[in-house]
TIGUBA-442061 format. One record per residue (C-alpha): chain; x, y, z. Coordinates in pm, whole numbers, padded with zeros to 5 digits. Example, Ala and Ser with C-alpha at 12.3 -4.5 7.8 and 13.67 -1.06 7.14 Angstrom:
BEGIN
> unit;u;v;w
> A;01230;-00450;00780
> A;01367;-00106;00714
REM end
This chain:
BEGIN
> unit;u;v;w
> A;-00001;00041;00009
> A;00142;00371;-00078
> A;00208;00532;00161
> A;00061;00882;00241
> A;00294;01224;00299
> A;00172;01606;00323
> A;00212;01820;00112
> A;00481;02114;00200
> A;00291;02353;-00020
> A;-00076;02277;00035
> A;-00042;02068;00356
> A;-00272;01783;00148
> A;-00185;01421;00267
> A;-00054;01327;-00137
> A;00003;00989;-00192
> A;00394;01025;-00191
> A;00405;00811;-00587
> A;00268;01201;-00662
> A;00430;01401;-00507
> A;00642;01559;-00757
> A;00424;01565;-01014
> A;00173;01753;-00661
> A;00473;02013;-00668
> A;00565;02038;-01047
> A;00186;02140;-01083
> A;00190;02399;-00797
> A;-00037;02214;-00623
> A;-00331;02275;-00868
> A;-00339;01919;-00930
> A;-00551;01689;-00814
> A;-00346;01357;-00699
> A;-00528;00990;-00622
> A;-00513;00928;-00217
> A;-00248;00659;-00100
> A;-00550;00395;-00096
> A;-00630;00521;-00406
> A;-00241;00453;-00559
> A;-00228;00106;-00439
> A;-00573;-00053;-00505
> A;-00500;00136;-00908
> A;-00140;00033;-00895
> A;-00131;-00361;-00942
> A;00211;-00458;-01133
> A;00322;-00055;-01099
> A;00418;-00046;-00795
> A;00703;-00202;-00726
> A;00790;-00029;-01023
> A;00763;00290;-00927
> A;00883;00293;-00542
> A;01118;00506;-00657
> A;00851;00790;-00610
> A;00893;00922;-00983
> A;00718;00844;-01298
> A;00942;00751;-01545
> A;00807;00596;-01817
> A;00537;00765;-02071
> A;00261;00529;-02011
> A;00271;00626;-01660
> A;00264;00976;-01650
> A;-00015;00911;-01900
> A;-00199;00729;-01632
> A;-00106;00973;-01382
> A;-00265;01258;-01542
> A;-00591;00998;-01577
> A;-00573;01000;-01211
> A;-00585;01317;-01240
> A;-00919;01397;-01468
> A;-01134;01041;-01232
> A;-01048;01221;-00959
> A;-01158;01619;-01064
> A;-01549;01556;-00831
> A;-01315;01549;-00521
> A;-01137;01865;-00635
> A;-01422;02050;-00677
> A;-01588;01940;-00345
> A;-01292;02036;-00188
> A;-01307;02375;-00374
> A;-01643;02474;-00276
> A;-01596;02458;00081
> A;-01311;02696;00116
> A;-01345;03065;00111
> A;-01042;03062;-00118
> A;-01077;03050;-00437
> A;-00787;02984;-00712
> A;-00909;03089;-01010
> A;-00519;03072;-01228
> A;-00500;02727;-01431
> A;-00263;02539;-01409
> A;00062;02624;-01630
> A;00160;02275;-01701
> A;-00105;02044;-01907
> A;-00021;01712;-02040
> A;00087;01711;-02336
> A;-00227;01434;-02434
> A;-00572;01357;-02310
> A;-00520;01024;-02063
> A;-00728;00744;-02100
> A;-00782;00540;-01773
> A;-00582;00534;-01481
> A;-00412;00200;-01423
> A;-00639;-00075;-01212
> A;-00711;-00402;-01129
> A;-01081;-00320;-01089
> A;-01210;-00168;-01394
> A;-01507;-00154;-01247
> A;-01383;00089;-00951
> A;-01111;00274;-01105
> A;-01226;00413;-01537
> A;-01313;00709;-01621
> A;-01569;00897;-01469
> A;-01582;01150;-01704
> A;-01939;01178;-01912
> A;-01960;01067;-02212
> A;-01884;01370;-02521
> A;-02263;01415;-02586
> A;-02340;01477;-02138
> A;-02037;01698;-02113
> A;-02154;01893;-02369
> A;-02524;01952;-02197
> A;-02350;01950;-01868
> A;-02100;02294;-01987
> A;-02460;02426;-02217
> A;-02602;02411;-01888
> A;-02373;02566;-01650
> A;-02249;02857;-01875
> A;-02638;02983;-01949
> A;-02689;02874;-01576
> A;-02459;03228;-01575
> A;-02550;03603;-01550
> A;-02561;03772;-01896
> A;-02264;03985;-01744
> A;-02099;03699;-01594
> A;-02058;03524;-01966
> A;-01922;03857;-02082
> A;-01672;03882;-01934
> A;-01365;03979;-02165
> A;-01051;03738;-02059
> A;-00824;03939;-02235
> A;-00733;04272;-02263
> A;-00820;04334;-02625
> A;-01168;04248;-02543
> A;-01193;04514;-02266
> A;-01408;04822;-02297
> A;-01291;05145;-02188
> A;-01027;05275;-01947
> A;-00895;05385;-02242
> A;-00655;05616;-01957
> A;-00511;05277;-01772
> A;-00543;04988;-02070
> A;-00463;05142;-02411
> A;-00235;05142;-02603
> A;00098;05259;-02405
> A;-00041;05325;-02068
> A;00054;05241;-01753
> A;-00135;04940;-01573
> A;-00172;04755;-01954
> A;00263;04790;-01984
> A;00257;04636;-01636
> A;00011;04323;-01723
> A;00208;04231;-02073
> A;00472;04213;-01904
> A;00345;04083;-01554
> A;00497;04301;-01349
> A;00129;04381;-01183
> A;00299;04399;-00847
> A;00059;04524;-00520
> A;-00246;04772;-00672
> A;-00522;04873;-00603
> A;-00861;04990;-00833
> A;-01112;05211;-00726
> A;-01434;05299;-00881
> A;-01772;05308;-00885
> A;-02003;04949;-00964
> A;-01930;04783;-01359
> A;-01731;04941;-01449
> A;-01373;04640;-01464
> A;-01202;04661;-01163
> A;-01298;04258;-01089
> A;-01246;04190;-01495
> A;-00908;04383;-01485
> A;-00813;04144;-01199
> A;-00981;03816;-01404
> A;-00751;03975;-01654
> A;-00422;03930;-01481
> A;-00524;03619;-01310
> A;-00543;03450;-01682
> A;-00181;03621;-01773
> A;00005;03617;-01509
> A;00293;03328;-01459
> A;00212;03308;-01037
> A;-00024;03183;-00910
> A;-00371;03313;-00840
> A;-00559;03295;-00514
> A;-00935;03529;-00536
> A;-01115;03666;-00173
> A;-01394;03849;-00095
> A;-01404;04096;00228
> A;-01779;04055;00256
> A;-01735;03718;00363
> A;-01355;03569;00404
> A;-01195;03582;00761
> A;-00848;03629;00897
> A;-00797;03276;00891
> A;-00913;03219;00565
> A;-00635;03520;00469
> A;-00331;03285;00684
> A;-00435;03012;00511
> A;-00353;03209;00137
> A;-00036;03330;00365
> A;00121;02976;00482
> A;00020;02809;00102
> A;00211;03132;-00048
> A;00504;03109;00176
> A;00592;02726;00128
> A;00522;02794;-00258
> A;00774;03047;-00318
> A;00968;02836;-00103
> A;00948;02510;-00295
> A;00942;02615;-00659
> A;00997;02993;-00643
> A;00655;03099;-00770
> A;00453;03408;-00609
> A;00105;03437;-00573
> A;-00117;03658;-00621
> A;-00425;03730;-00430
> A;-00650;03935;-00536
> A;-00951;04045;-00253
> A;-01264;04284;-00375
> A;-01426;04509;-00142
> A;-01132;04567;00080
> A;-01323;04855;00245
> A;-01507;04574;00420
> A;-01216;04458;00597
> A;-01185;04572;00918
> A;-00812;04730;01030
> A;-00699;04406;01197
> A;-00728;04204;00863
> A;-00592;04505;00638
> A;-00233;04488;00917
> A;-00259;04102;00866
> A;-00195;04160;00471
> A;00131;04414;00579
> A;00398;04175;00648
> A;00359;03972;00309
> A;00261;04207;00054
> A;00649;04437;00209
> A;00818;04105;00217
> A;00681;04056;-00164
> A;00506;03748;-00117
> A;00245;03798;-00211
> A;00160;04066;-00442
> A;-00208;04221;-00350
> A;-00428;04311;-00592
> A;-00766;04479;-00442
> A;-01088;04635;-00525
> A;-01309;04927;-00377
> A;-01598;05139;-00426
> A;-01458;05378;-00148
> A;-01278;05640;-00150
> A;-00952;05403;-00018
> A;-00753;05695;00100
> A;-01020;05660;00409
> A;-01152;05326;00382
> A;-00815;05152;00394
> A;-00469;05184;00584
> A;-00241;05404;00506
> A;00056;05146;00581
> A;-00117;04943;00336
> A;-00251;05231;00078
> A;00137;05323;00023
> A;00255;04996;-00115
> A;-00017;04971;-00334
> A;-00013;05139;-00637
> A;-00355;05312;-00696
> A;-00565;05310;-00986
> A;-00881;05482;-01059
> A;-01166;05365;-01253
> A;-01354;05634;-01421
> A;-01763;05589;-01543
> A;-01825;05376;-01854
> A;-01987;05695;-02132
> A;-02290;05557;-02320
> A;-02068;05466;-02619
> A;-01845;05212;-02420
> A;-02181;05018;-02323
> A;-02320;05084;-02594
> A;-02074;04869;-02779
> A;-02107;04574;-02516
> A;-02440;04511;-02475
> A;-02411;04490;-02966
> A;-02166;04247;-02848
> A;-02370;04087;-02569
> A;-02726;04070;-02793
> A;-02509;03940;-03059
> A;-02301;03636;-02840
> A;-02700;03552;-02699
> A;-02810;03498;-03052
> A;-02545;03269;-03172
> A;-02549;03114;-02888
> A;-02860;03020;-02896
> A;-02825;02907;-03257
> A;-02669;02480;-03239
> A;-02302;02473;-03350
> A;-02267;02230;-03624
> A;-02085;01986;-03458
> A;-02379;01946;-03212
> A;-02583;01868;-03560
> A;-02365;01594;-03685
> A;-02305;01430;-03365
> A;-02171;01439;-02967
> A;-01925;01753;-02935
> A;-01718;01835;-02630
> A;-01748;02170;-02704
> A;-01928;02485;-02548
> A;-02182;02578;-02828
> A;-02161;02949;-02695
> A;-01844;03125;-02909
> A;-01603;03303;-02653
> A;-01549;03682;-02547
> A;-01228;03649;-02773
> A;-01433;03574;-03113
> A;-01694;03887;-03103
> A;-01635;04240;-03254
> A;-01460;04380;-03040
> A;-01411;04766;-03092
> A;-01618;04797;-03435
> A;-01945;04649;-03361
> A;-02183;04731;-03683
> A;-02539;04774;-03527
> A;-02722;04697;-03847
> A;-02627;04401;-03854
> A;-02828;04355;-03516
> A;-03165;04128;-03490
> A;-03504;04265;-03601
> A;-03724;04344;-03319
> A;-03839;04513;-02994
> A;-03463;04486;-02912
> A;-03320;04754;-03181
> A;-03033;05023;-03177
> A;-03222;05227;-02997
> A;-03387;05003;-02721
> A;-02959;04960;-02655
> A;-02868;05271;-02646
> A;-03144;05398;-02407
> A;-02996;05107;-02197
> A;-02622;05266;-02192
> A;-02770;05590;-02151
> A;-02986;05429;-01870
> A;-02707;05254;-01688
> A;-02516;05513;-01537
> A;-02192;05392;-01662
> A;-02293;05030;-01509
> A;-02255;04751;-01752
> A;-02307;04531;-01500
> A;-02660;04707;-01515
> A;-02646;04762;-01916
> A;-02608;04390;-01973
> A;-02900;04266;-01664
> A;-03158;04507;-01853
> A;-03061;04389;-02152
> A;-03086;04048;-02040
> A;-03425;04110;-01909
> A;-03528;04294;-02220
> A;-03455;03950;-02409
> A;-03651;03712;-02151
> A;-03978;03954;-02152
> A;-03955;03922;-02554
> A;-03900;03566;-02483
> A;-04122;03434;-02260
> A;-04389;03638;-02307
> A;-04770;03557;-02313
> A;-04972;03731;-02493
> A;-04866;03987;-02727
> A;-04548;04086;-02839
> A;-04354;04395;-02578
> A;-04338;04692;-02797
> A;-04033;04912;-02771
> A;-04157;05166;-02582
> A;-04349;04936;-02307
> A;-03995;04800;-02303
> A;-03775;05108;-02237
> A;-04079;05195;-02017
> A;-04070;04908;-01766
> A;-03665;04922;-01758
> A;-03612;05334;-01675
> A;-03418;05368;-01415
> A;-03642;05352;-01101
> A;-03321;05542;-00886
> A;-02993;05710;-00970
> A;-02709;05535;-00857
> A;-02587;05745;-00610
> A;-02427;05661;-00245
> A;-02544;05837;00103
> A;-02188;05804;00249
> A;-01946;05804;00012
> A;-01743;06032;-00206
> A;-02006;06058;-00448
> A;-02247;06247;-00153
> A;-01925;06490;-00071
> A;-01875;06538;-00418
> A;-02282;06623;-00456
> A;-02351;06874;-00184
> A;-01990;07037;-00261
> A;-02124;07111;-00608
> A;-02522;07288;-00523
> A;-02285;07500;-00220
> A;-02025;07572;-00502
> A;-02301;07679;-00798
> A;-02514;07888;-00485
> A;-02203;08054;-00393
> A;-02175;08151;-00772
> A;-02495;08272;-00852
> A;-02599;07981;-01102
> A;-02998;07914;-00949
> A;-03087;07660;-01197
> A;-02714;07510;-01151
> A;-02775;07449;-00805
> A;-03160;07316;-00875
> A;-02997;07053;-01011
> A;-02798;06911;-00758
> A;-03042;06945;-00577
> A;-03276;06744;-00722
> A;-02947;06407;-00797
> A;-02932;06499;-00390
> A;-03310;06411;-00328
> A;-03394;06184;-00610
> A;-03087;05985;-00481
> A;-03250;05904;-00112
> A;-03006;06151;00023
> A;-03115;06304;00395
> A;-03363;06587;00324
> A;-03243;06750;00623
> A;-02866;06754;00626
> A;-02929;06893;00288
> A;-03135;07190;00488
> A;-02843;07182;00687
> A;-02572;07313;00439
> A;-02846;07564;00326
> A;-02853;07734;00649
> A;-02487;07744;00641
> A;-02450;07890;00308
> A;-02711;08160;00403
> A;-02453;08242;00685
> A;-02122;08239;00500
> A;-02159;08259;00158
> A;-02478;08524;00121
> A;-02451;08680;00513
> A;-02467;09019;00546
> A;-02533;09113;00210
> A;-02875;08966;00283
> A;-02950;08912;00633
> A;-03345;08755;00589
> A;-03168;08451;00427
> A;-03109;08332;00731
> A;-03402;08303;00882
> A;-03586;08175;00612
> A;-03260;07916;00571
> A;-03384;07802;00941
> A;-03748;07802;00811
> A;-03691;07621;00553
> A;-03503;07352;00784
> A;-03834;07284;01039
> A;-04105;07350;00730
> A;-03898;06952;00634
> A;-03866;06840;00987
> A;-04277;06850;00958
> A;-04293;06817;00626
> A;-04051;06511;00518
> A;-04040;06432;00147
> A;-04169;06452;-00125
> A;-04315;06723;00047
> A;-04086;06923;00146
> A;-03881;06901;-00185
> A;-04018;07264;-00331
> A;-03931;07466;-00013
> A;-03601;07324;-00015
> A;-03624;07441;-00397
> A;-03670;07792;-00282
> A;-03421;07816;-00013
> A;-03213;07696;-00305
> A;-03330;07960;-00556
> A;-03274;08262;-00310
> A;-02963;08167;-00194
> A;-02824;08197;-00545
> A;-02953;08430;-00622
> A;-02887;08685;-00303
> A;-02609;08954;-00342
> A;-02299;08758;-00137
> A;-02094;08950;00118
> A;-01784;08685;00288
> A;-01716;08952;00482
> A;-01828;08798;00800
> A;-01693;08451;00694
> A;-01325;08564;00620
> A;-01335;08825;00973
> A;-01381;08507;01118
> A;-01099;08316;00993
> A;-00876;08565;01018
> A;-00979;08591;01411
> A;-00925;08165;01430
> A;-00607;08194;01297
> A;-00479;08409;01506
> A;-00552;08308;01858
> A;-00426;07965;01713
> A;-00090;08188;01726
> A;-00052;08380;02001
> A;-00078;08376;02297
> A;-00371;08345;02481
> A;-00283;08707;02682
> A;-00611;08806;02956
> A;-00906;08989;02909
> A;-00865;09371;03039
> A;-00997;09482;03385
> A;-01176;09737;03292
> A;-01376;09459;03064
> A;-01385;09211;03338
> A;-01722;09074;03470
> A;-01764;09239;03825
> A;-02069;09064;04015
> A;-01920;09075;04390
> A;-01724;09346;04564
> A;-01444;09138;04609
> A;-01396;09189;04251
> A;-01488;09569;04214
> A;-01234;09583;04511
> A;-00968;09350;04300
> A;-01014;09604;04014
> A;-01250;09417;03836
> A;-01455;09623;03604
> A;-01266;10009;03693
> A;-01299;10247;03428
> A;-01516;10108;03203
> A;-01691;10295;03006
> A;-02025;10183;02964
> A;-02135;10367;02593
> A;-02543;10395;02600
> A;-02487;10681;02911
> A;-02294;10937;02700
> A;-02450;11156;02441
> A;-02138;11098;02240
> A;-01912;10822;02137
> A;-01668;10760;02359
> A;-01407;10515;02281
> A;-01190;10231;02489
> A;-00946;09954;02366
> A;-01154;09629;02385
> A;-00819;09409;02347
> A;-00565;09282;02537
> A;-00268;09568;02499
> A;-00075;09321;02318
> A;-00309;09321;02017
> A;-00344;09675;02023
> A;-00275;09845;01727
> A;-00131;09507;01518
> A;-00273;09476;01188
> A;-00340;09110;01216
> A;-00622;09238;01498
> A;-00780;09387;01236
> A;-01059;09113;01098
> A;-01335;09328;00936
> A;-01236;09423;00611
> A;-01489;09716;00437
> A;-01684;09615;00098
> A;-01537;09863;-00101
> A;-01119;09706;-00034
> A;-00990;09527;-00263
> A;-00728;09366;-00101
> A;-00652;09010;-00134
> A;-00927;08979;-00501
> A;-00806;08923;-00812
> A;-00851;09109;-01126
> A;-00886;08920;-01434
> A;-00957;09042;-01759
> A;-00988;08795;-01968
> A;-01251;08548;-01696
> A;-01439;08903;-01687
> A;-01489;08958;-02068
> A;-01597;08583;-02110
> A;-01877;08648;-01851
> A;-01992;09008;-02029
> A;-02015;08770;-02386
> A;-02168;08438;-02159
> A;-02457;08634;-01943
> A;-02443;09079;-02108
> A;-02433;08907;-02439
> A;-02056;09136;-02508
> A;-02248;09434;-02334
> A;-01956;09545;-02102
> A;-02085;09506;-01722
> A;-02253;09813;-01499
> A;-01946;09760;-01197
> A;-01704;09733;-01436
> A;-01597;10166;-01399
> A;-01606;10192;-01038
> A;-01463;09827;-00992
> A;-01156;10001;-01225
> A;-01190;10356;-00971
> A;-01123;10118;-00694
> A;-00834;09896;-00810
> A;-00649;10217;-00918
> A;-00730;10425;-00492
> A;-00588;10125;-00397
> A;-00296;10076;-00581
> A;-00397;09686;-00704
> A;-00411;09813;-01107
> A;-00062;09766;-01285
> A;00019;09907;-01584
> A;-00171;09760;-01884
> A;-00466;09596;-01630
> A;-00461;09327;-01806
> A;-00424;08898;-01701
> A;-00555;08783;-01356
> A;-00324;08873;-01023
> A;-00443;08937;-00687
> A;-00529;09249;-00639
REM end
């Protein structure tokens, strides 16, 4: 009976006569256990007692043992949270027929007949969602992200040279983060492992680290670990990646939809190159939809080989065989799913290829399996119209949108302000959060130029509390328009900013005695409030210092500037002329002459008065 040894790389029990072949395959092969090897060896057991297969027939038999044990390998893989996506690099040159055995009924190949295998692979393929079936496996099939994957781009060169290293892909959903990782899996010579941070544990990470360390020691092959949604890992899990990444045992490929500056540890982030993926354009998604539609209709037609007899190949064409970049819409099938519907789906997907492909799959199912009269194109559009915008109430998109709203109000563009308000409310953002920000805008940007703006913003907040959505939307819209069209003054906002800076940078001098509070006789006897002049008690203005003596007369203690002051403001003649053309049709701004007078009085105009400069 053949003995069993533990693989030093993957810690699995392996028959001793198969350990060399197992290690040569990078632990990707499934080998027989000692009992299987003993039962199947017969006279070959003695011949292979040295632990290696020397003849071609023995290697062929060993290859078939791997095929006959495939079901066990699949079961073991499903029970683990770690998925080995990379296929083994070395494979037998010819397909083995049977594992040598004494009992043919026990150890004949368990592979199904060719016709049954065809049906099984076809069923597995058709069970996948369309978005998964359309996932490219090579750089040539990728659509979009030209800034990263176009000819001469950095990431493309790293992938083609198998020198990716540790990288992090950051971008919205459906933009190709996982797809690029899978392309790397098909092109790298390293062992590829994949984990999802949504369900992987620290124990799963340790198992990968141990296998990667052993594999590197024994075979010299590195391991590439792909972690999807890495922001779901806690700090301890992210920290556990640092030693193996820094030592080069593992090359980390991670993906996230959230800003890694806030969700990934800075130590780990500093060891990764960050690649930012953008939303796909409507044209890119349209090309994907055309390709997918052709793939679906092509796979519906039985291949010629299946008409003539059993076949071992899948009827679904590979993605690489499909049109890549110059899809011709004139060859699309006729019917309700035409170019118009595909362009509608591409536009409604908001840059998310997965959403677009899922919508196309629904449309195909609705037209092929619906009972009754066939659906028209317009009916499909009405049912597939996107129910909500892609909007994250807590992520970068949330803060970018409120920033856009604030800047539109500050720039007095009421139309743009209403647009960003609608994006936030229709995206499901908290209306009370928006109302609070409007209160801030009323003070920061409108300020003393329209003192009634602040109480109106506060009233809008209270009304939003009483009504809620959707009734409060017009109330918030009213305040947004009022703030955008109000005159602006940041005099108070800037003055308080100067006061904060001064307090942070100078000594905290004591309050002068004459303006201290003196509620008791003892405090009065100590000089508290002495010589204070109560202004309403005088028929005329009086002066007295209210700052600490150390700050009296210092320029940095003069916070408020006159509205007429040009200090710290820019003059850009080109920008002014552009505004005059867009807003006034080329007429001169009515405040131009007054502005030039103030610039001349302040000595900030200089020679010529052209170009952008600080006044």
